Structure formats: structure tokens, C-alpha cells
C-alpha positions in Angstrom: 31.9 12.9 2.2 30.0 15.6 0.2 27.4 17.9 2.1 24.7 16.6 -0.4 25.4 13.0 0.5 25.6 13.7 4.2 22.2 15.4 4.0 20.5 12.5 2.0 21.7 10.0 5.0 20.4 12.1 7.5 17.0 12.3 6.0 17.0 8.7 5.3 17.9 8.1 8.9 15.3 10.5 10.1 12.3 9.0 7.7 13.3 5.5 9.0 13.1 6.8 12.6 9.8 8.0 12.1 8.6 4.9 10.7 10.0 2.5 13.2 9.6 4.6 16.4 5.7 4.1 17.0 6.5 0.2 16.9 9.5 0.0 18.9 8.7 2.7 21.4 5.1 1.4 21.6 6.2 -2.1 22.4 8.6 -1.1 25.1 6.0 1.3 26.6 3.4 -1.2 26.5 5.6 -3.8 28.6 6.7 -1.2 31.0 3.5 0.9 31.4 0.5 -0.8 29.9 -2.0 1.9 31.1 0.2 4.9 29.6 0.3 2.9 26.4 -3.4 2.5 26.3 -3.9 6.2 27.1 -1.6 7.3 24.1 -2.7 4.8 21.7 -6.4 4.9 21.8 -8.2 7.2 19.6 -11.1 8.5 21.5 -12.2 11.4 19.4 -13.2 9.2 16.4 -17.0 8.2 16.7 -16.5 4.8 14.9 -15.4 1.3 15.8 -12.1 0.4 15.2 -11.6 -1.7 11.8 -11.5 -5.5 11.7 -10.0 -7.8 9.3 -12.3 -9.3 6.9 -11.0 -12.7 6.7 -13.6 -14.1 4.2 -12.6 -11.3 1.8 -8.8 -11.5 1.9 -8.4 -12.9 -1.4 -10.3 -10.0 -3.1 -8.8 -7.2 -1.2 -6.2 -6.4 1.5 -8.2 -3.2 2.4 -9.3 -4.5 5.7 -5.8 -5.5 6.8 -4.4 -2.1 5.9 -7.3 -0.2 8.0 -6.8 -2.8 10.8 -2.9 -2.0 11.0 -3.7 1.9 10.6 -6.1 1.8 13.5 -3.7 0.2 15.8 -0.5 2.0 15.2 0.9 2.9 18.6 0.8 6.4 19.5 -1.7 7.0 16.6 -3.6 9.7 18.3 -0.7 11.4 19.7 0.9 11.7 16.4 -2.2 12.9 14.6 -2.1 15.6 17.4 1.3 16.5 16.7 0.7 16.7 13.0 -2.4 18.9 13.4 -0.4 21.2 15.9 2.4 21.7 13.4 -0.2 22.2 10.5 -2.1 24.7 12.5 1.1 26.5 13.2 2.1 26.6 9.7 -1.3 27.6 8.4 -1.4 30.3 11.2 1.8 32.2 9.6 0.3 31.6 6.2 -3.0 33.5 7.0 -0.8 36.4 8.6 0.7 36.8 5.2 -2.4 36.2 3.2 -4.3 38.8 5.3 -1.6 41.4 5.1 -1.3 41.0 1.2 -5.1 41.0 0.8 -5.4 44.2 3.0 -2.8 46.0 1.1 -4.3 45.2 -2.3 -7.7 45.9 -1.3 -6.7 49.1 0.8 -9.1 47.6 3.5 -8.9 48.4 7.3 -9.5 45.4 9.3 -11.0 47.4 12.3 -11.8 44.7 15.0 -13.6 45.7 18.1 -12.9 43.9 21.5 -15.7 43.7 24.1 -15.3 41.1 26.8 -12.7 38.8 25.2 -11.1 37.9 21.9 -10.0 34.7 20.3 -6.7 34.8 18.7 -7.1 33.1 15.4 -4.2 32.8 12.7 -2.7 36.1 13.1 -5.8 38.1 13.5 -8.0 39.2 16.4 -11.5 38.0 16.0 -13.8 39.9 18.4 -16.1 38.0 20.5 -18.9 39.8 22.2 -20.5 37.8 25.4 -23.9 39.1 26.1 -25.8 39.3 29.4 -27.3 36.0 28.3 -23.8 34.4 27.9 -24.4 34.4 24.2 -21.4 34.5 22.1 -21.2 36.9 19.1 -18.4 36.6 16.6 -18.0 40.1 15.3 -17.2 40.8 11.8 -14.2 43.1 10.8 -15.3 46.6 9.4 -14.0 47.1 5.9 -13.9 50.0 3.8 -14.8 47.7 0.6 -18.2 46.1 1.1 -17.2 43.5 -1.6 -13.9 42.6 0.2 -14.0 40.3 3.3 -10.9 39.0 4.5 -10.2 35.6 5.2 -10.3 34.6 9.1 -9.8 31.0 10.2 -10.0 29.9 13.7 -9.5 26.1 14.5 -10.1 25.0 11.1 -13.3 27.2 10.9 -13.9 30.3 8.7 -15.4 33.2 10.5 -17.5 34.5 7.5 -19.9 37.2 6.5 -23.1 37.8 8.7 -21.6 35.6 11.4 -22.0 32.3 9.4 -19.4 29.8 9.9 -17.9 27.3 7.4 -15.4 24.5 7.3 -11.7 25.4 6.3 -10.3 22.0 6.4 -11.4 18.6 5.4 -11.0 19.6 1.8 -13.7 22.3 1.9 -11.8 25.2 1.2 -9.9 23.5 -1.9 -13.2 22.4 -3.4 -14.3 26.1 -2.9 -11.3 27.6 -4.6 -11.0 24.8 -7.3 -7.5 24.0 -6.4 -8.0 20.2 -6.1 -9.2 19.3 -9.8 -8.7 15.6 -10.7 -6.3 14.3 -13.2 -7.2 12.3 -16.2 -6.0 9.2 -14.8 -7.9 9.7 -11.4 -11.1 10.4 -13.4 -10.5 7.2 -15.6 -9.9 5.2 -12.3 -13.2 6.8 -10.7 -15.4 6.0 -13.9 -13.7 2.4 -14.2 -14.8 1.6 -10.4 -18.6 2.8 -11.3 -18.6 0.8 -14.6 -17.4 -2.1 -12.7 -20.1 -1.9 -10.0 -22.9 -1.0 -12.5 -22.0 -4.3 -14.5 -22.5 -6.3 -11.4 -25.8 -4.4 -10.5 -27.1 -4.8 -14.0 -26.3 -8.6 -14.0 -28.1 -9.0 -10.6 -31.2 -6.8 -11.3 -30.1 -3.9 -9.0 -30.5 -0.2 -9.6 -27.4 1.9 -8.6 -27.1 5.7 -7.8 -24.1 7.7 -7.0 -25.0 10.8 -5.1 -22.5 13.7 -4.1 -24.1 16.2 -1.7 -23.1 19.6 -2.4 -20.8 21.6 0.3 -22.3 24.3 2.4 -19.7 26.7 0.9 -20.9 26.2 -2.8 -24.4 26.6 -1.9 -24.0 29.7 0.3 -21.0 31.2 -1.4 -22.4 34.7 -0.7 -21.5 34.5 3.0 -17.8 33.2 2.2 -14.9 35.6 2.6 -12.8 37.0 -0.3 -10.3 34.2 -1.5 -8.7 33.6 -4.9 -10.8 31.2 -7.1 -8.3 29.2 -9.2 -11.0 27.6 -11.1 -14.7 28.3 -11.5 -15.1 24.9 -13.0 -14.8 22.9 -9.8 -13.9 19.4 -8.9 -17.5 18.2 -8.3 -18.6 19.6 -11.7 -15.5 18.1 -13.5 -16.3 14.7 -11.9 -20.0 14.9 -12.7 -19.3 15.8 -16.5 -16.7 13.1 -17.0 -18.9 10.3 -15.3 -22.0 11.5 -17.2 -20.1 11.0 -20.3 -18.4 7.6 -19.7 -20.8 5.8 -17.2 -24.5 4.8 -17.6 -25.0 4.9 -13.8 -27.0 8.0 -12.5 -24.3 10.3 -11.0 -26.0 13.1 -9.0 -24.4 16.4 -7.8 -27.7 18.7 -7.3 -26.1 21.9 -6.9 -28.5 23.7 -9.1 -31.5 22.2 -7.0 -29.7 23.3 -3.8 -28.9 26.8 -5.1 -32.6 27.2 -6.1 -33.9 26.0 -2.8 -31.4 28.3 -1.1 -32.8 31.3 -2.9 -36.3 30.6 -1.3 -35.5 28.9 2.2 -32.6 28.5 4.5 -31.5 25.0 3.6 -28.2 24.5 5.7 -27.3 25.3 9.0 -25.5 28.7 9.9 -23.3 27.2 12.6 -22.9 23.5 11.2 -21.7 22.1 7.9 -24.7 20.2 7.1 -28.1 20.8 5.2 -31.0 21.0 7.5 -34.2 19.0 7.3 -35.8 21.3 4.6 -32.7 21.0 2.6 -32.4 17.4 2.9 -35.9 17.0 1.5 -34.7 19.2 -1.6 -31.7 16.9 -1.8 -34.0 13.8 -1.7 -36.2 15.2 -4.3 -33.2 15.3 -6.8 -32.6 11.6 -6.0 -36.3 10.9 -6.6 -36.2 12.8 -10.0 -33.3 10.2 -11.2 -35.3 7.2 -9.8 -38.6 8.3 -11.2 -40.3 8.3 -7.6 -43.1 10.9 -6.9 -41.7 14.2 -5.7 -43.5 16.8 -3.7 -43.1 20.5 -2.8 -41.0 20.3 0.1 -42.4 23.4 1.5 -45.9 21.7 2.0 -44.6 19.7 4.8 -43.3 22.8 6.8 -45.3 22.9 10.3 -43.2 25.6 11.9 -39.9 26.6 13.1 -37.5 26.1 16.1 -33.8 26.4 17.4 -31.7 24.5 15.1 -29.5 23.2 17.9 -27.0 22.4 15.4 -23.6 24.0 16.3 -20.9 21.7 15.2 -18.6 24.5 14.0 -18.6 26.4 17.3 -17.6 23.0 18.9 -14.8 22.8 16.4 -13.7 26.3 17.8 -14.0 25.0 21.5 -16.7 27.4 22.4 -18.8 25.6 25.1 -22.7 24.9 24.8 -23.6 27.4 27.2 -21.9 30.4 25.2 -23.4 29.7 21.8 -25.3 32.2 20.0 -28.8 30.7 19.4 -30.1 32.5 16.3 -30.2 29.8 13.9 -33.6 28.3 13.1 -34.8 24.8 12.0 -37.8 24.0 9.9 -39.9 21.3 11.5 -41.3 19.0 9.2 -44.2 16.7 9.0 -43.7 14.4 6.1 -46.4 12.2 4.8 -47.8 11.8 8.4 -50.2 9.0 7.1 -47.2 6.6 6.5 -46.0 4.5 9.5 -42.3 3.9 9.8 -40.9 1.2 12.2 -37.1 1.2 13.4 -36.0 4.6 12.2 -33.0 5.7 14.4 -31.1 8.6 12.8 -28.2 8.2 15.4 -27.4 4.6 14.4 -24.5 3.9 12.2 -26.8 1.0 10.9 -30.4 1.4 10.7 -33.1 -0.9 9.4 -36.7 0.4 8.6 -40.1 -0.8 7.5 -43.1 1.3 6.4 -46.3 1.1 4.5 -44.8 3.4 2.0 -45.5 3.5 -1.8 -42.4 2.0 -3.0 -42.3 -1.7 -2.4 -38.4 -2.1 -3.0 -35.6 -2.9 -0.6 -33.5 0.4 -0.4 -29.9 0.3 0.8 -28.2 3.7 1.3 -24.4 4.0 2.2 -23.0 7.3 2.9 -22.0 9.8 5.5 -23.5 12.1 8.0 -25.5 13.9 5.0 -27.7 10.8 4.8 -28.9 11.4 8.0 -31.4 14.2 7.6 -32.7 12.4 4.3 -33.6 9.1 6.3 -37.0 10.2 7.7 -38.1 10.9 3.9 -36.7 7.8 2.3 -38.0 5.5 5.3 -41.5 6.7 4.5 -41.3 6.3 0.7 -39.7 2.7 0.6 -41.2 -0.3 2.3 -37.9 -1.6 3.3 -34.7 0.5 3.9 -31.0 -0.1 5.3 -29.3 3.2 6.1 -25.5 2.5 6.9 -22.5 4.8 7.5 -19.8 3.8 5.2 -17.3 2.7 7.9 -19.7 0.2 8.9 -20.4 -1.7 5.7 -18.9 -4.8 7.1 -22.2 -5.2 9.1 -24.7 -5.0 6.0 -23.1 -7.4 3.4 -26.5 -9.3 3.2 -28.4 -6.1 3.0 -26.3 -5.1 -0.1 -26.7 -8.3 -1.6 -30.6 -8.5 -1.2 -31.1 -4.7 -2.1 -33.3 -3.8 -5.1 -31.8 -0.3 -5.1 -28.2 0.9 -3.9 -27.5 4.5 -3.3 -23.8 5.4 -2.4 -23.8 8.8 -0.9 -20.9 11.3 0.0 -20.5 14.8 0.7 -18.6 17.0 -1.9 -15.5 17.3 0.3 -15.3 13.8 0.7 -16.1 12.6 -2.9 -13.2 10.2 -2.7 -14.9 8.5 0.1 -17.8 7.4 -2.2 -15.3 5.5 -4.5 -13.9 3.7 -1.5 -17.5 2.5 -0.6 -18.0 1.6 -4.4 -14.9 -0.5 -4.1 -16.3 -2.4 -0.9 -19.6 -2.8 -2.6 -17.9 -4.4 -5.5 -16.1 -6.8 -3.1 -19.4 -7.7 -1.6 -21.3 -8.4 -4.9 -18.5 -10.3 -6.3 -18.7 -13.0 -3.8 
């Protein structure tokens, strides 16, 4: 037997073993030790309910069955953890090489100062100064070229200029570097979905808007480290241009508006990946411009500032709350105080509101966490609103069918999720 054939057989056996091990091993463990099986198989870190089968929609799509099975694969969380550990280890080696090459190319010194402790991140030592007040300060490396700032990643978080933190994973760095451009086939598929949903909405007298919220790294690129930019024409710009040319549906990617606002105010959190309340109002204004709804100057509703209390990226790095640097501010907003809203709960995955707002239409917003800071404004400007995280769409079928306006939102790094939501909306409106 040749070496090549033997190698192929080994790979096939290993691949088959990886596929069947969770099911066979999980079945044995479930019988032998149910408590251990439950501990290893339950995904406790995902803040959502496990998917269920949509029996009434099986003839249209098998998506709910796929999601049902995916959520219940034995040892799912354990396997995900193993994968992330291996991915982080490989990325650590890459960062060592990348930083070494970058340092030699730019002839920069990485001079890192250690005070009371260090976090070892991806081959580099990132200094952490702990003050007498137990605040954590991530110190930047001293470099000889002020225009060069090396890439430092710790636990999927970029430690950037002026202490700013950015996501590295979740498709963020690919969007920033322009390495994840869409193929012509993907663009055509996305446009086809939009046109299909638009046809359904038009036939049923509904307005449709697709909204892509800009990544923080695109809006505050001046704080990002020095990395290669593969294409200045990024994926979201590519997608916006293609959809605008091939679809009649308003497709919004308000990067220009966000950059303009960021030149005047801080509109994204320093230690979180989301826009703040003021940034969300600028983003809402971009939606209102497309809708023909009255816009206001966001700054007129600012009543003061307070501690931002948004430190998601510190949490990613495993830094406890009592060691977080509290130097980020949040604008406090009092938007249209004369309007009364009932039912607003920004923490709820599905939220229904009513108000005495100016627009007597039923608005249905399906999106991700970027929808949250938009909710207080939309709820005051529309008399009836449904706000839903896209993972909970099975709970709002009647709201989708009864809506006058449907907005499907996703942050730039998760743009593909908007199209998954579009497909599910098509399924709902087709029945």
C-alpha cells in the first residue's frame, strides 16, 4: 500500500471518528452518568434559548431542524472550547511572528513597562498597572515611530492606542483589513433574498429597510494598531454598492454619518464594541432619513454625562469588575420627554411598546445588540413597536405579519446574520 493511500485512509478514519464520537460517546455517557453528560453538553455561556423545531414551517425550510440538532450535539460546549483553545494557541504563534516582522520592518522598540503585574498576550507582555484604587490601566508600548503601533491581542481583544479596546475576532479584524470581500455569487444570492422579501412586503403594503451598523473599528480607526489593509474598499461598502444597484430596498450602512458624528462627540464606548446612546441616535437619524421621518439634532437631547458602565471587552479578557478602569463616559439623553412610552424593556429579547408618538405605524425591528440603544428613540417616534433579537423570531410571527414597517438590522461584522433573518422573514410572510 502506497504512503499516499495510507495517509488518505487515516484522514478518512479520523474525520469519521470526529463526526460520530460526540453521538456515540454522548449516548454511552448519558446512560452511564447523566449528570456528567448534562454538565458537558449544556451551553451555559450563550445568552439565548435553545432552538426549537418549527413544525408548521417544515415544508418551507429545514432551517429549524438544523438549528435544533446543532444546539443539542453532545459535548457541544466542550468541543467549542477545545476548538477555541487550539485557535488561540495558533493565533498566539502567528502574533509572535507578525510582531517580530513588524518590529524589524519599522525598526521600532516595543519597550513595555511592568508595574505590579503583566498579562501575557499572544507572545507579547502587555503591562497592567494596578493603582491604589484597584483600577487596571493597560499600558501602551513605547515605540520610536509615532505612526506605528504594533498589534497586540489578548483573549480576542485588541489593546489599541490610548488604551482603547477593540474586538479582534467575530469577523471584526477581517472587515477592518478588507480580507473578507464577497464573491459575485454571494452578492447575487444576498440581492436575490432582498428582492424576494421586498416583493412580499410590497404585495402586502409593508415598508422594508435593511440596516448594517458600522463596526467600532471602522468609525474609530485612528486608535487601531498598525496592520496591513488588503483592500480599502471594504466588504460593507462592496455590499452596499451592489445592493443599491440591484435592489429597490433601502440598504443603509451609515458609516459617513457615524464618522461625522465621531468627529464631534464620542459615539462608541471605549471598552465595549457597541455605540453609546448618542451614537445610536445618530444611527437612528440615518434610518429616519431613509424613512422620511422627522430628524432632530442629537446633541439637543444631551442632559449631561455619567460613567459609561459598559466594559464588555474587559470581561472578554477576564479582568474582574472591581479592577476595571472607570474613565469612559456616557452621554445621558432625555429624548422627547413629552412622549409617553409603555412597555419599554431594553434587556428583553422580545419587547412590545406603545406610545403617543408622531408616527401611527406598526414598526417591527429585528436585529442584534446594536438595536438596544436605538429602542428608546424608536419607541417614542412610533405608536406601536416590536423589538426582537433575531434568535427569537419564532415568537413574533404575528408581529411580522401585522407590521407596517420592517427593519432588519445587523452590525457590520455579522452582516450575514441579517440575510439569515431576511430568509426567516420570507418564510413567515410566505405563509
